C-alpha positions, 0 to 999 in steps of 0.5 A: 397023191402026197408022199408019206413024208408030206403026209406026215408034215401035214399031220404034224401041222394039224396036231400043232394047230389043235394043240395051240388052240387047246392051250388057250389064248385063241381069240375070234376074228370077231366080225368075221367069226360072228357072221359066219355063225349066221344060218349055221345048222346044228342037229335040230337047231338053226342060228336065225341071226348072228350080229356083232354089237357094241353094247352092252359090250363088243359081243357076238349075239346069236339068236337060235331056234331048237326044234326037238320035236315037230311041235317045239319052238325053243328060242334062245340067246347066246351072247359071247364077248369079242375079247377077254373071254374067261372060258366060262359059259353061264345060262340064267333061268326063267320066272313062272311060266313066263317066256322073258329072257333075262337080257339084263343078266346076260348083259352083266355076265358078258361084261365080266367076260362070260359067254351068256345064254338064255331061253324063252322056255319054248314059248311066248308070253306069260300065261299057260295057253302055250300048253293048251293041246300041245304036250310037247310045248309043256315038255319043253318048258318042263325040262328040255328047253334049258337042255336044248339051249345049253347043248346048242350054246356050247357047240357055238361057243366052241366054233366061235372061240375054236375051243370049248368052254372049260366051265358051264353054269346055271343060275336061276330062281323060282322057275329058274331054281325049278330048271336048275334042279331039273337039269341036275336030275335029267341032265347031269352033265349039262352044268359044273355048277348050278345056283338054284333058289326058291325052286318051284321043282314040286311043281304039280303039288305046288299048284295043288297047294295054291288050289287048297288055299283058294278053297280054304279061304272061301266058303264052299261054293262062294268065289266072290267072298274070301274069308281072310283079307290081306289085312288079316294076314298082316294081323297074323304075321305081326302076332307071330313076329311078336311071339317068335322074333326074338328066338334067335336072340335079337328083335329084328323083324325076322323069324329065323326059324319058323319051325320053332315058332308055336304061334297059335292063331286062336290067340286072335279070336275076337273077344272085344273091340279091335282087329281080330279073327272070328272062329271061321277066319281062324279055322281057314287060317289054321287050314292054310298053315296045315297045307293041302292034304288028301281027303282019303288018307290025310297024306300031305300033298304040299306043306303049308306056307310057315309063319312069317310068310303071310304078309310082306310090308312091300305088297307080297304075301299069301294074297299073291298066290291064294287067287288070280290077281287078275281075276280073284274070283278064281284060283291062281294057276287055275289053267294048269287044271282047267287045260293042262290037267283036265282040258275042260275051259269049264272045269269047276274047282269046286268039284275037285276030288282030293283023293282020285283027282290028286292021283289023276293029276300027278299021273298026268303031269308029274312026268313033264314038269316035277323035278323031285328025284333025290338021285343026284349021283350022276351029277356028283360023279360028273363033279357037279356042285349044286348051291341051293338057297331058300327064303324062310318067308317065301309066300309062293314056294313053301321053305318046308318043301325045299328043306324036305327035298334038301333032306331027302337028297342028304338021306340018299347021299351020304356025302351030300355036303360034298356036292350040294348045300342049302342055304336058308335065307331068313326073312327073305320073300320069293327070291328077293325082299322081305324083312331080312338080309336077302341080297347076296348075289351081287357082292364083289367076292365069294364071301358076299356073292353066292355066284362067286361062291359057287365058282370057287367051289367048282373051280377051286374045290373051296366049299362055301361055309357061309355067305354074307347077306345084306339088307340096304336101307337109306343110308347104305347097308341096314343089316347084314347076316351070315347065311349058313349051311343047312341045317345051321342058322344064324344066331346073335352071339349076345353082344355087339351091333345086332345089325352086323353079320360079324356078331352072329354064328352059325349053329 
């Protein structure tokens, strides 16, 4: 048994070791440290493989499996740079219902010195069959997979480097944006900064909106003869542009604020030759602009997609989600209802009850997949920052819905701007593309890169006031615009190059 003096010396040595590790500078013994993680068992998590690799940089690549329930199979990857770690960990989100992990994004992050994480969201493939008869798998996709993955990754990072990550970030668009908002609401201490784009967070009502689009665009009971074609959508889009493009002071093929556009599709009614719309087509178009509503009380279920989102020249538009592209005689996301809601492979969408059916769907699915709570107080108390962005021409997630969510957050939180900011992206389609300037996550500085702007907000307490977005052309940048903190939007000052962000102001 050691003497008291010996024991004091030993405790002092341990304290010095812990202090030296907490003050930084520690680097792992790369190959041995990585190999030692193989087979590591955390609570509910197993490290399946741990490999030292030299591409995309010298890293330790972890493949892990989390099983928070007996039915869960959440796989994740953690990539850690062997040297030059900057103390950050960032997780990237998913798209749609896909299990695909964005390894290209992980590669970019580790090259810049971050530890990087991704998950398969608890399943394989791109469809919804993972949720057939497995409610736990739906819960994993809906809210658990990101939390379980980042929790395990933080522990593994601390073991590898000998110290915890100083900052944790999340970035994602579409379902990734949904995941980011879910984290801020359910697990507010997981991340210090969240970059969430075009979020499908109002998931149950969003899928009801897709169903509404299909039914509005077909004669009753007829799945094979859509009322409007993509060409008709292009006609409506061009007419809306002609009327509302210049409301921001410049003609650039972008409707900056669709709320101010009073486009009336009846102006396209057929009166002679040329491409025009029939009364039946006009009625269908108006029903889509109006959005899904309950049949018993007229309540708005999901807002319509705004003018400017009907058609995108590179192939996007409402036609992507008003029917299943692989099977156009059925609604998009039909298995959400057929198997997740009603558990009936023969379910007929024409029989859907737009009153009782809406309530049943919400009761069954919303607790698992919706991220609509406006109470972000715990996230704010944690010191978290939320940078939210949304394309105004998004044909998948309605910009109207994202704006409504953010404004509800602002009404509930008097100091919302201190921790949550929304940047609208005029003319951007779903997460990218469209006629507007829609590239703003790859610039070299925080004024041109939303990810860097978020980090500056978290780490230096400098809240972003605007971010410069660009659009590339054949000779380089063809257009740039400031993205503004909502409710401000870019407006032309009245002089100078109208393709240059410097000649626009936020107002």
